[in-house]
VOPAGU-2260 file (C-alpha; in pm, 1 decimal, decimal comma):
REM VOPAGU-2260
SITE   aa  ch    i         X         Y         Z
SITE  MET   A    0   -3978,2    4314,6    3673,6
SITE  GLY   A    1   -4067,2    3957,6    3703,6
SITE  GLY   A    2   -4010,7    3644,5    3510,7
SITE  ALA   A    3   -3660,3    3603,2    3368,0
SITE  SER   A    4   -3367,2    3664,0    3591,6
SITE  PHE   A    5   -3027,3    3734,3    3451,6
SITE  GLY   A    6   -2755,6    3588,2    3660,4
SITE  ALA   A    7   -2659,8    3256,9    3802,2
SITE  ASP   A    8   -2809,2    2940,9    3660,4
SITE  PRO   A    9   -3011,7    2765,4    3931,7
SITE  ASN   A   10   -2864,1    2427,7    3824,9
SITE  ARG   A   11   -2507,8    2556,0    3823,5
SITE  TYR   A   12   -2411,1    2419,1    4161,1
SITE  ARG   A   13   -2613,7    2100,9    4134,8
SITE  VAL   A   14   -2430,2    1784,9    4238,2
SITE  ARG   A   15   -2405,2    1546,2    3946,6
SITE  ALA   A   16   -2424,7    1171,0    3980,9
SITE  THR   A   17   -2149,3    1116,0    3722,3
SITE  PRO   A   18   -1866,6    1350,6    3624,7
SITE  SER   A   19   -1925,2    1551,4    3307,5
SITE  HIS   A   20   -1576,1    1529,0    3156,0
SITE  PRO   A   21   -1510,4    1208,1    2954,7
SITE  SER   A   22   -1176,0    1136,8    3122,9
SITE  LYS   A   23   -1336,6    1165,2    3464,5
SITE  ARG   A   24   -1616,4     931,3    3356,9
SITE  TRP   A   25   -1351,0     685,7    3238,4
SITE  LYS   A   26   -1185,0     690,4    3577,7
SITE  ALA   A   27   -1518,7     672,6    3760,4
SITE  ASN   A   28   -1620,7     362,2    3563,8
SITE  ALA   A   29   -1289,2     181,5    3614,3
SITE  GLU   A   30   -1440,2     -82,2    3840,8
SITE  ARG   A   31   -1701,6    -171,3    3574,2
SITE  ARG   A   32   -1450,6    -220,6    3289,4
SITE  PRO   A   33   -1312,4    -569,8    3231,2
SITE  LYS   A   34    -951,6    -618,8    3331,2
SITE  VAL   A   35    -728,9    -685,6    3028,3
SITE  ASP   A   36    -364,4    -781,3    3051,2
SITE  CYS   A   37    -172,7    -624,2    2765,5
SITE  ASP   A   38     200,6    -613,2    2735,2
SITE  LEU   A   39     297,9    -383,1    2448,1
SITE  LYS   A   40     654,3    -510,6    2458,4
SITE  SER   A   41     530,6    -846,9    2337,7
SITE  VAL   A   42     377,7    -692,8    2026,6
SITE  ALA   A   43     638,4    -692,7    1750,5
SITE  LEU   A   44     607,5    -586,2    1390,7
SITE  SER   A   45     807,6    -753,9    1120,6
SITE  SER   A   46    1054,1    -530,5     937,1
SITE  THR   A   47     852,2    -545,4     615,1
SITE  ILE   A   48     536,4    -417,9     783,4
SITE  ALA   A   49     729,9    -135,9     945,5
SITE  LEU   A   50     888,2     -45,8     611,0
SITE  ASP   A   51     550,8     -43,5     433,5
SITE  ALA   A   52     413,2     188,8     699,2
SITE  ARG   A   53     690,8     445,0     641,2
SITE  VAL   A   54     730,7     442,3     263,7
SITE  LYS   A   55     451,5     472,4      13,5
SITE  ARG   A   56     527,6     242,8    -277,8
SITE  THR   A   57     374,6     286,2    -620,8
SITE  HIS   A   58     391,3      47,6    -910,3
SITE  PRO   A   59     657,4     167,6   -1154,2
SITE  GLY   A   60     508,4     211,6   -1499,5
SITE  ALA   A   61     659,5     222,6   -1847,1
SITE  VAL   A   62     654,5     603,6   -1863,4
SITE  ARG   A   63     860,1     622,2   -1545,0
SITE  GLN   A   64    1129,6     406,8   -1705,2
SITE  ILE   A   65    1118,4     612,3   -2027,8
SITE  LEU   A   66    1165,2     928,7   -1821,0
SITE  ALA   A   67    1459,6     768,0   -1639,6
SITE  VAL   A   68    1637,2     676,4   -1963,3
SITE  ASN   A   69    1568,6    1012,7   -2131,5
SITE  LEU   A   70    1671,9    1219,9   -1829,0
SITE  ARG   A   71    2005,8    1039,8   -1802,3
SITE  ARG   A   72    2063,0    1065,3   -2180,8
SITE  PHE   A   73    1990,2    1440,8   -2195,3
SITE  ARG   A   74    2193,8    1507,2   -1880,3
SITE  ILE   A   75    2498,4    1326,5   -2021,9
SITE  GLU   A   76    2459,6    1498,4   -2363,3
SITE  LYS   A   77    2465,9    1837,0   -2186,5
SITE  GLU   A   78    2770,0    1717,9   -1986,8
SITE  LEU   A   79    2599,5    1780,3   -1653,6
SITE  SER   A   80    2647,9    1587,2   -1333,8
SITE  GLN   A   81    2346,3    1499,9   -1122,2
SITE  ASP   A   82    2459,9    1763,6    -875,3
SITE  ALA   A   83    2488,2    2032,8   -1143,3
SITE  LEU   A   84    2144,1    1946,9   -1285,1
SITE  ALA   A   85    1998,2    1951,3    -934,7
SITE  ASP   A   86    2137,3    2302,4    -882,7
SITE  LEU   A   87    1994,2    2422,7   -1215,6
SITE  CYS   A   88    1650,3    2275,6   -1139,2
SITE  GLU   A   89    1653,7    2360,4    -767,1
SITE  ILE   A   90    1582,2    1994,4    -689,7
SITE  ASP   A   91    1776,4    1770,7    -451,2
SITE  ARG   A   92    2048,0    1554,1    -608,9
SITE  THR   A   93    1909,2    1238,7    -448,2
SITE  TYR   A   94    1574,5    1309,8    -614,5
SITE  ILE   A   95    1745,6    1328,1    -956,3
SITE  SER   A   96    1918,9     999,3    -879,3
SITE  GLY   A   97    1587,1     839,6    -783,1
SITE  ILE   A   98    1426,8     955,9   -1108,5
SITE  GLU   A   99    1712,8     813,9   -1314,2
SITE  ARG   A  100    1676,5     479,9   -1136,4
SITE  GLY   A  101    1299,7     477,6   -1196,8
SITE  LEU   A  102    1214,8     496,3    -827,5
SITE  ARG   A  103    1042,4     835,8    -820,7
SITE  ASN   A  104     694,8     924,8    -937,8
SITE  VAL   A  105     762,8    1270,9   -1081,2
SITE  SER   A  106     499,9    1545,1   -1072,0
SITE  ILE   A  107     426,7    1761,2   -1375,2
SITE  ASP   A  108     579,0    2060,5   -1196,9
SITE  ASN   A  109     907,0    1877,0   -1140,5
SITE  LEU   A  110     902,2    1748,0   -1498,8
SITE  GLU   A  111     887,1    2109,9   -1612,9
SITE  ARG   A  112    1169,6    2209,3   -1377,7
SITE  LEU   A  113    1387,0    1931,3   -1520,9
SITE  ALA   A  114    1308,0    2039,0   -1877,7
SITE  VAL   A  115    1393,6    2402,5   -1801,3
SITE  GLY   A  116    1722,5    2295,0   -1640,6
SITE  LEU   A  117    1809,7    2085,1   -1946,9
SITE  ARG   A  118    1682,1    2355,7   -2189,5
SITE  ILE   A  119    1443,0    2117,6   -2365,4
SITE  GLU   A  120    1067,0    2083,0   -2392,4
SITE  PRO   A  121     897,8    1874,3   -2119,5
SITE  TRP   A  122     744,1    1631,4   -2370,5
SITE  GLN   A  123    1092,5    1531,1   -2482,4
SITE  LEU   A  124    1155,6    1373,2   -2142,3
SITE  ILE   A  125     859,8    1134,9   -2173,7
SITE  ARG   A  126     893,2    1057,3   -2544,7
SITE  ARG   A  127     970,8     694,7   -2630,9
SITE  PRO   A  128    1333,2     658,4   -2751,2
SITE  ASP   A  129    1225,5     491,9   -3077,5
SITE  ASP   A  130    1029,5     803,9   -3186,6
SITE  GLY   A  131    1344,9     962,4   -3326,9
SITE  ARG   A  132    1489,5    1299,3   -3245,5
């Protein structure tokens, strides 16, 4: 039985010149890195930049406004409050309010949920008002 030996790696206990883990290399090379003074408290974001980072804004289109008008019209015709419609559709009331104000970009799934709650066809919610009934 010669040749290959199964067991300990001969290089296992070898002393390395630099540490193998990246964080240890970072600490070991601290004296070579340039010194940078950085005070994070002095970095300030304006309120508009902070707002843009939190909320994704989309450009409101004409169909969004048509949906807003039609949803409110059908909801009032059926004598439903926003809260009652939200319960029927299993959607939050604030979401219904946002749709009616033209602030929400509604998915096809939610359009269908609204139509089922109002007992109408989904296409009726995005039909232009001048198309007739």
